[in-house]
FINULO-474039 format. One line per 2 residues: number of its first residue (from 1); their letters; for each residue x, y, z of C-alpha. Coordinates in Angstrom, 2 decimals. Layout:
NUM> A> X,Y,Z ~ ...
//
This chain:
1> MG> -0.06,0.03,0.07 ~ 1.60,3.20,-0.98
3> AG> 2.12,6.17,0.74 ~ -0.17,8.21,-1.50
5> GS> -2.34,5.45,-2.49 ~ -5.92,4.80,-1.15
7> YG> -7.67,2.28,0.75 ~ -9.81,-0.58,-0.08
9> IL> -13.23,-0.04,-1.46 ~ -13.73,3.40,0.26
11> PA> -12.50,5.86,-3.07 ~ -14.94,3.84,-5.53
13> VG> -17.71,4.49,-3.28 ~ -17.13,8.03,-2.22
15> FP> -17.15,7.70,1.71 ~ -16.59,11.05,3.80
17> FD> -13.76,9.22,5.21 ~ -12.22,8.81,1.80
19> AR> -12.54,12.84,1.06 ~ -10.60,13.11,4.36
21> AA> -7.98,10.65,3.79 ~ -7.41,12.23,0.30
23> AA> -6.95,15.51,2.04 ~ -4.16,13.90,4.07
25> FA> -2.78,11.88,1.26 ~ -1.79,15.38,-0.94
27> DE> 1.19,15.94,1.40 ~ 3.23,12.70,0.93
29> AA> 5.96,13.72,2.90 ~ 3.70,14.51,5.92
31> VA> 2.04,10.94,5.33 ~ 5.58,9.51,5.50
33> RH> 6.48,11.05,8.81 ~ 3.19,10.06,10.27
35> DA> 3.69,6.44,9.03 ~ 7.05,6.38,10.66
37> AV> 6.25,8.15,13.93 ~ 3.26,5.76,14.93
39> WG> 5.09,2.57,13.76 ~ 8.12,3.58,15.61
41> LR> 5.50,3.55,18.72 ~ 4.17,-0.20,17.39
43> AK> 8.52,-1.11,17.23 ~ 8.72,0.19,21.10
45> RD> 5.65,-1.87,21.94 ~ 7.03,-5.05,20.33
47> AA> 10.60,-4.95,22.12 ~ 8.52,-4.40,25.69
49> AA> 6.28,-7.23,24.97 ~ 9.33,-9.04,23.85
51> AV> 10.94,-8.08,27.52 ~ 8.54,-9.50,29.40
53> PD> 8.29,-13.42,29.67 ~ 4.81,-13.82,30.48
55> FE> 3.67,-10.91,28.30 ~ 1.00,-13.25,26.37
57> AL> -0.14,-14.80,29.78 ~ -0.83,-11.18,31.07
59> RE> -2.87,-10.53,28.15 ~ -5.33,-13.43,28.78
61> RA> -5.26,-12.22,32.63 ~ -6.23,-8.80,31.43
63> AA> -8.71,-9.81,29.39 ~ -10.35,-11.93,31.94
65> VK> -10.39,-8.95,34.43 ~ -12.13,-6.82,32.14
67> DH> -14.36,-9.65,31.07 ~ -15.50,-10.47,34.87
69> AL> -15.95,-6.66,35.49 ~ -18.37,-5.96,32.57
71> DH> -19.87,-9.17,33.48 ~ -20.68,-8.08,36.91
73> LD> -20.92,-4.15,36.36 ~ -23.62,-3.00,37.88
75> VY> -22.70,-4.91,41.11 ~ -18.95,-2.91,40.87
77> LE> -20.29,0.44,39.75 ~ -22.95,0.47,42.67
79> RF> -19.76,-0.53,45.00 ~ -17.35,1.95,43.21
81> EA> -20.20,4.65,44.11 ~ -20.55,3.60,47.94
83> NA> -16.84,3.46,48.51 ~ -16.33,6.64,46.55
85> QA> -18.87,8.65,48.59 ~ -17.85,7.09,51.77
87> AG> -13.98,8.69,51.04 ~ -15.79,12.05,50.67
89> AQ> -16.45,12.20,46.70 ~ -19.70,12.95,45.25
91> VH> -20.85,10.66,42.53 ~ -22.74,11.61,39.73
93> WA> -24.41,9.56,36.70 ~ -24.65,11.00,33.05
95> ED> -26.67,9.03,30.59 ~ -25.25,10.57,27.48
97> AA> -22.61,13.45,26.31 ~ -24.91,16.29,26.95
99> AL> -25.69,15.04,30.58 ~ -21.97,15.18,31.27
101> RA> -21.83,18.49,29.70 ~ -24.87,19.58,31.86
103> IA> -23.33,18.19,35.18 ~ -19.80,19.97,34.84
105> SG> -21.16,23.12,33.52 ~ -23.45,23.19,36.57
107> LL> -20.88,22.53,39.01 ~ -18.87,25.32,37.77
109> AE> -21.55,27.68,37.35 ~ -22.68,27.20,41.18
111> RG> -19.34,28.04,42.29 ~ -18.81,31.26,40.10
113> IT> -15.91,29.25,38.31 ~ -14.52,30.54,34.97
115> RV> -10.97,29.23,35.00 ~ -10.06,25.37,34.38
117> VK> -7.22,23.29,33.68 ~ -7.93,19.81,32.10
119> SK> -5.79,16.76,31.79 ~ -5.97,14.46,29.06
121> SM> -9.43,12.63,28.75 ~ -10.50,11.01,25.76
123> LT> -14.02,10.61,27.15 ~ -14.40,14.67,27.11
125> EE> -13.51,14.94,23.80 ~ -15.90,12.24,22.82
127> CG> -18.65,14.29,24.77 ~ -17.38,17.79,23.39
129> LN> -17.08,19.29,26.91 ~ -14.43,21.75,26.13
131> PH> -16.30,23.99,23.56 ~ -19.69,23.41,25.56
133> LE> -17.89,25.13,28.86 ~ -16.31,27.69,26.53
135> AH> -19.52,28.99,25.38 ~ -20.58,29.06,29.01
137> GV> -17.73,31.57,29.53 ~ -15.52,29.13,30.87
139> EV> -12.05,29.35,30.11 ~ -10.65,25.68,29.70
141> VD> -6.75,25.09,29.33 ~ -5.72,21.63,28.30
143> TD> -2.37,20.97,30.58 ~ -1.11,17.73,28.63
145> LG> 1.41,19.09,26.21 ~ 0.14,17.39,22.99
147> ER> -3.51,18.00,23.93 ~ -2.27,22.16,24.52
149> IV> -0.45,21.72,21.00 ~ -3.82,20.79,19.17
151> QL> -5.96,23.24,21.52 ~ -3.74,26.10,20.43
153> GA> -4.14,25.11,16.80 ~ -7.97,24.70,17.48
155> EP> -7.94,21.04,16.15 ~ -8.80,18.12,17.70
157> PS> -6.38,15.06,19.00 ~ -5.32,12.85,16.39
159> HI> -4.18,10.26,18.41 ~ -5.19,8.49,22.03
161> IV> -1.69,8.64,23.27 ~ 0.18,11.49,21.40
163> PA> -2.62,13.91,20.23 ~ -0.05,16.19,18.22
165> IH> 1.59,13.40,16.67 ~ 0.59,14.60,13.14
167> RT> 2.58,17.95,13.60 ~ 6.35,18.56,12.99
169> RA> 8.56,20.51,15.54 ~ 8.64,23.47,13.18
171> QV> 4.86,23.69,13.19 ~ 4.74,23.46,16.90
173> GA> 7.57,26.05,17.04 ~ 5.51,28.51,14.66
175> LF> 2.30,27.80,16.42 ~ 3.96,28.87,19.76
177> HH> 5.48,31.83,18.07 ~ 2.25,32.86,17.22
179> QL> 0.02,32.05,20.12 ~ 2.64,31.97,23.41
181> GT> 5.07,34.57,21.82 ~ 8.17,32.20,21.42
183> PA> 11.02,33.51,19.31 ~ 10.45,33.12,15.81
185> GE> 12.07,29.80,13.88 ~ 12.31,28.08,17.23
187> SD> 11.99,24.39,16.67 ~ 14.10,22.65,19.75
189> PE> 11.73,20.48,21.50 ~ 13.46,21.34,24.91
191> RL> 13.07,24.91,24.79 ~ 10.04,24.72,23.13
193> MA> 8.78,22.53,26.10 ~ 10.14,25.23,28.42
195> HA> 7.96,27.71,26.99 ~ 4.89,25.79,27.59
197> RR> 6.03,24.83,30.99 ~ 6.37,28.39,32.08
199> DL> 2.70,29.14,30.36 ~ 1.04,26.73,32.10
201> RR> 2.65,27.18,35.51 ~ 0.75,30.31,35.51
203> RF> -2.62,28.51,34.59 ~ -1.98,25.92,37.21
205> LD> -1.92,28.48,39.97 ~ -4.68,30.51,38.56
207> AQ> -7.09,27.72,38.16 ~ -10.27,27.53,40.03
209> AA> -10.99,23.90,39.15 ~ -9.64,20.72,37.53
211> IS> -10.79,18.17,35.44 ~ -9.33,15.01,34.50
213> GV> -10.21,11.87,32.75 ~ -9.82,8.35,34.67
215> NF> -7.84,5.30,33.43 ~ -9.23,2.72,35.70
217> AI> -11.57,3.13,38.90 ~ -11.25,0.64,41.76
219> AD> -14.57,-0.46,43.06 ~ -13.39,-2.17,46.53
221> TG> -11.97,1.37,47.59 ~ -13.70,3.86,45.61
223> SL> -10.57,5.22,43.97 ~ -9.47,6.74,40.77
225> VI> -6.25,5.53,39.13 ~ -4.74,8.45,36.90
227> VT> -1.63,7.67,34.43 ~ 0.44,10.37,32.49
229> NE> 4.12,10.92,31.90 ~ 4.14,14.71,32.61
231> GN> 2.43,15.06,35.99 ~ 0.01,17.41,34.87
233> AD> -3.13,15.77,35.98 ~ -1.38,15.28,39.61
235> LG> -0.48,18.83,39.55 ~ -4.07,20.23,38.52
237> TS> -5.97,17.81,41.14 ~ -3.65,18.95,44.06
239> LA> -3.88,22.72,43.45 ~ -7.55,23.17,42.41
241> PL> -10.24,23.39,45.15 ~ -12.72,21.58,42.63
243> HI> -11.78,18.31,40.76 ~ -14.17,16.99,38.64
245> AA> -13.03,13.48,37.31 ~ -15.07,12.35,34.19
247> LG> -14.79,8.32,33.29 ~ -16.68,6.06,31.14
249> IE> -18.74,3.32,33.36 ~ -16.24,0.54,31.59
251> KV> -13.60,1.77,33.51 ~ -14.31,0.18,36.76
253> VP> -12.60,-2.71,37.64 ~ -13.06,-4.65,41.17
255> TL> -9.67,-4.38,43.08 ~ -6.53,-2.37,42.64
257> DD> -4.67,-5.70,42.20 ~ -6.83,-5.96,39.00
259> AA> -5.74,-2.48,37.95 ~ -1.97,-3.17,38.30
261> VL> -2.51,-6.11,35.93 ~ -3.97,-3.56,33.22
263> LR> -1.16,-1.00,34.11 ~ 1.50,-3.70,33.39
265> LL> 0.01,-3.62,29.88 ~ -0.90,-0.18,29.31
267> AR> 2.28,2.00,29.19 ~ 4.10,-0.86,27.37
269> SA> 1.33,-1.11,24.99 ~ 1.22,2.83,24.21
271> TG> 4.74,3.97,23.96 ~ 7.17,0.91,25.04
273> QP> 7.64,2.07,28.83 ~ 7.48,-0.58,31.42
275> IS> 5.43,2.18,33.37 ~ 4.09,5.53,32.76
277> AY> 6.09,8.45,34.68 ~ 3.19,9.07,36.92
279> TS> 0.70,6.63,38.08 ~ -1.57,7.99,40.69
281> VL> -4.14,6.67,42.97 ~ -6.71,9.10,44.20
283> TG> -9.05,8.10,46.94 ~ -11.34,10.87,47.86
285> PR> -11.11,14.62,47.66 ~ -7.67,16.39,48.97
287> PG> -8.25,18.43,52.34 ~ -10.64,21.19,51.99
289> GE> -11.30,20.17,48.39 ~ -14.15,18.95,46.40
291> LH> -13.79,15.91,44.20 ~ -17.06,15.05,41.92
293> VV> -17.13,11.89,39.86 ~ -19.20,11.30,36.93
295> LV> -19.84,8.15,35.46 ~ -20.52,8.40,31.77
297> DN> -22.67,6.03,29.75 ~ -22.80,7.53,26.38
299> GR> -23.71,4.15,24.25 ~ -21.59,1.90,26.35
301> SR> -24.77,0.13,27.78 ~ -25.77,-0.38,23.92
303> LL> -22.52,-2.25,23.59 ~ -22.52,-4.20,26.87
305> AS> -26.09,-5.58,25.87 ~ -24.64,-6.40,22.46
307> PR> -22.93,-10.08,22.81 ~ -21.17,-9.15,19.44
309> HR> -19.73,-5.96,20.66 ~ -19.35,-6.04,24.28
311> RA> -15.81,-6.77,24.18 ~ -14.62,-3.64,22.83
313> LR> -15.52,-2.11,26.28 ~ -12.16,-4.13,27.21
315> CI> -10.20,-1.41,25.69 ~ -7.87,0.55,27.95
317> RC> -7.20,2.83,25.45 ~ -3.39,2.28,24.83
319> GA> -3.41,3.47,21.23 ~ -1.58,-0.09,20.23
321> CL> -4.22,-0.78,17.57 ~ -3.60,2.72,15.89
323> NT> 0.01,2.06,15.58 ~ -0.24,-0.64,13.76
325> CP> -2.95,-0.09,11.36 ~ -2.20,0.42,8.15
327> VY> -5.19,2.78,7.02 ~ -4.65,4.82,10.40
329> RR> -1.17,5.17,9.96 ~ -1.44,6.86,6.56
331> AG> -4.51,8.29,6.66 ~ -4.16,10.05,10.09
333> GH> -6.63,10.26,13.07 ~ -8.50,13.30,11.46
335> AY> -9.65,11.42,8.83 ~ -11.97,9.44,11.11
337> AT> -13.76,12.88,12.29 ~ -14.50,11.20,16.00
339> AV> -12.72,11.51,19.18 ~ -10.94,8.23,18.97
341> GG> -9.52,7.23,15.39 ~ -8.17,4.06,14.27
343> PI> -9.70,0.41,14.78 ~ -11.20,0.97,17.97
345> GA> -12.46,4.27,17.26 ~ -14.32,2.81,14.15
347> VL> -15.44,0.13,16.63 ~ -16.75,2.45,19.18
349> AP> -18.24,5.46,17.18 ~ -21.46,3.77,16.02
351> AH> -22.61,2.90,19.43 ~ -22.64,6.52,20.15
353> GR> -25.28,6.97,17.86 ~ -23.56,8.42,15.01
355> DA> -25.16,7.12,12.00 ~ -22.53,8.58,9.59
357> AS> -19.81,6.58,11.33 ~ -21.97,3.57,11.77
359> RE> -22.02,3.08,7.91 ~ -18.62,4.38,6.80
361> LP> -15.84,3.83,9.71 ~ -16.17,0.09,9.95
363> YA> -15.44,0.01,6.17 ~ -12.22,2.15,6.94
365> SS> -10.01,-1.17,7.51 ~ -8.38,-3.83,5.23
367> LC> -9.39,-6.07,8.21 ~ -5.84,-7.48,8.24
369> GS> -6.01,-8.32,12.01 ~ -2.82,-6.36,13.11
371> CT> -4.95,-4.47,15.64 ~ -6.22,-7.76,17.11
373> AV> -2.62,-9.16,17.01 ~ -1.29,-6.11,19.38
375> CP> -4.52,-5.53,21.40 ~ -3.36,-5.88,25.04
377> VR> -6.81,-7.07,26.36 ~ -7.43,-9.12,23.05
379> ID> -10.36,-7.52,21.75 ~ -11.23,-9.05,18.33
381> LH> -10.97,-5.47,16.47 ~ -11.19,-7.14,13.09
383> AQ> -14.19,-9.05,14.08 ~ -15.77,-6.35,15.42
385> LL> -15.24,-4.22,12.48 ~ -16.86,-7.11,10.26
387> AW> -19.70,-7.35,12.81 ~ -20.62,-3.45,12.42
389> RS> -20.69,-3.75,8.54 ~ -22.99,-6.48,8.77
391> EA> -25.14,-4.17,10.98 ~ -24.85,-1.23,8.79
393> PA> -28.31,0.29,7.74 ~ -27.61,0.39,4.31
395> LP> -24.56,-0.46,2.01 ~ -22.90,2.00,0.27
397> SG> -24.59,2.57,-3.17 ~ -21.60,1.64,-5.13
399> LA> -20.76,-1.27,-2.82 ~ -24.42,-2.31,-2.90
401> RA> -24.26,-2.63,-6.52 ~ -21.11,-4.28,-6.63
403> AR> -22.26,-6.92,-4.03 ~ -25.43,-7.55,-6.20
405> AA> -23.57,-8.23,-8.84 ~ -21.34,-10.50,-7.36
407> AA> -24.26,-12.73,-5.82 ~ -25.96,-12.89,-9.01
409> LL> -22.51,-14.08,-10.71 ~ -21.76,-16.58,-7.95
411> AR> -25.29,-17.78,-7.98 ~ -24.89,-18.98,-11.83
413> PR> -21.80,-21.31,-12.52 ~ -22.70,-21.36,-16.18
415> LH> -22.25,-17.61,-15.94 ~ -19.37,-17.55,-13.69
417> RA> -17.45,-20.09,-16.15 ~ -18.35,-17.54,-19.01
419> AG> -17.43,-14.39,-17.03 ~ -13.95,-16.24,-16.14
421> RA> -13.16,-17.03,-19.78 ~ -13.91,-13.61,-20.96
423> VR> -11.62,-12.08,-18.38 ~ -8.80,-13.96,-18.96
425> IG> -9.04,-13.46,-22.85 ~ -9.43,-9.50,-22.16
427> WP> -6.78,-9.38,-19.44 ~ -4.74,-6.98,-20.99
429> LL> -7.48,-4.70,-21.78 ~ -8.61,-4.95,-18.45
431> RR> -5.49,-3.89,-17.11 ~ -5.21,-0.80,-19.11
433> IG> -8.83,0.05,-18.47 ~ -8.57,-0.37,-14.71
435> AR> -5.54,2.36,-14.41 ~ -7.95,4.94,-15.74
437> GP> -11.51,3.80,-14.97 ~ -13.48,3.59,-11.81
439> AA> -11.29,1.26,-10.11 ~ -8.72,3.76,-10.57
441> AW> -7.97,4.84,-7.19 ~ -8.42,1.45,-5.73
443> LA> -5.83,0.13,-8.10 ~ -3.25,2.81,-7.24
445> AR> -2.27,1.14,-4.30 ~ -2.51,-2.19,-5.81
447> EL> -1.01,-4.61,-8.31 ~ -3.27,-6.90,-10.35
449> PP> -2.09,-10.49,-10.19 ~ -0.21,-12.03,-13.13
451> HP> -2.33,-13.55,-16.08 ~ -4.39,-16.57,-14.53
453> GA> -3.92,-18.53,-17.44 ~ -5.88,-21.57,-17.85
455> SF> -8.91,-22.35,-15.12 ~ -9.00,-24.74,-12.75
457> RE> -11.54,-26.67,-14.63 ~ -9.26,-26.58,-17.59
459> LW> -6.31,-27.77,-15.64 ~ -8.10,-30.51,-14.57
461> KR> -9.27,-31.45,-17.66 ~ -5.61,-31.70,-18.88
463> RP> -4.39,-33.48,-15.89 ~ -2.40,-36.83,-16.64
465> RE> -5.14,-39.63,-16.44 ~ -3.91,-42.38,-13.58
467> RP> -3.84,-45.87,-15.17 ~ -6.01,-48.32,-13.25
469> R> -3.95,-50.38,-10.92
//
């Protein structure tokens, strides 16, 4: 698959995904950089996995932990709520994205809060929390460096773990020059980071509230586990008097020991580290402060109720499937037009009630299975994508016509044999027409096989006859 090529059937049927991916392909150098960057993360993941003798057993254990928690999710959610409240936290339930937005904005409005620092949270991206709060007069500053970069650039994150992986150092330098007043032409990562740190330090000290995501929630203690490499979540939640923690209901696990299994896999699968730089366990609010935990559904119950799709809720948001996916690596995260891109994004988006996503994103895949092979909790992602394809409300018109034609041909043996003969006779002409015809975009990334020669039936007829014994 070439860097400037297209994927699967998408160009032929004109998906919006295809149009967005085509915009990325226009800059072949950027596509190559992105591909190399995320593939580098995949290589680090492989090296980290190879260094753990029981890595595959660990994956099996992690999948079992998640399956057990999902099988008894009602019990563990209620246990988490009771223990979190006993530790001094207040627990809210949000049925959908609108409910999360209303709860968060209500808490801030009741206290007259207008300045908020936020650590990285794919859930709040999924629910559109930032623009909602900003529309209500609240300044929200993302404190993860990658999230801060894309926020200053007025764009969504393009990756779960490295949100600004699509930008070069020079592009970040130009953005910081425009937004933060850094020297023109500055592109040294250390100096750019120092500028960002100075700007964020003031934001942390001025913040009236902190919003964070949660990696895991512990039912037995009511604790929150937050993982970062920069310590920004720790600083925000320690300084601000109000902490709002947003977590999907699938993040609850029974015990801290269960979370430890998942933590052994999270950083290794994401960045190749044995463990992230900061892994914090928060139980209750800081002294004199408030902790509000918002448990968000937003389509997760629909996945849980589906035997075909519930395994997607095992996801621990490591990004390993993005780093290995040949489609994501070249199209980039913005082509998916959803908070989470790549294979897991294509699996989760339809559950959020996004009809367009349910039609197009499951087709944005080669079904090669590489995503399944690297998933630390053994989600059968390629099977999930295929399942969503079978449940799409309607096939795109071009694909539907092709499927009907193929079905008619395969149901009629004589017609199938005749079509085969015609293809073999006209093979050179078909190659020339295909390079410029409707299939040109599909063929731009593929090579047709050599001429098939005789059919199997013909070869069978020509076989030497065995002499009777």
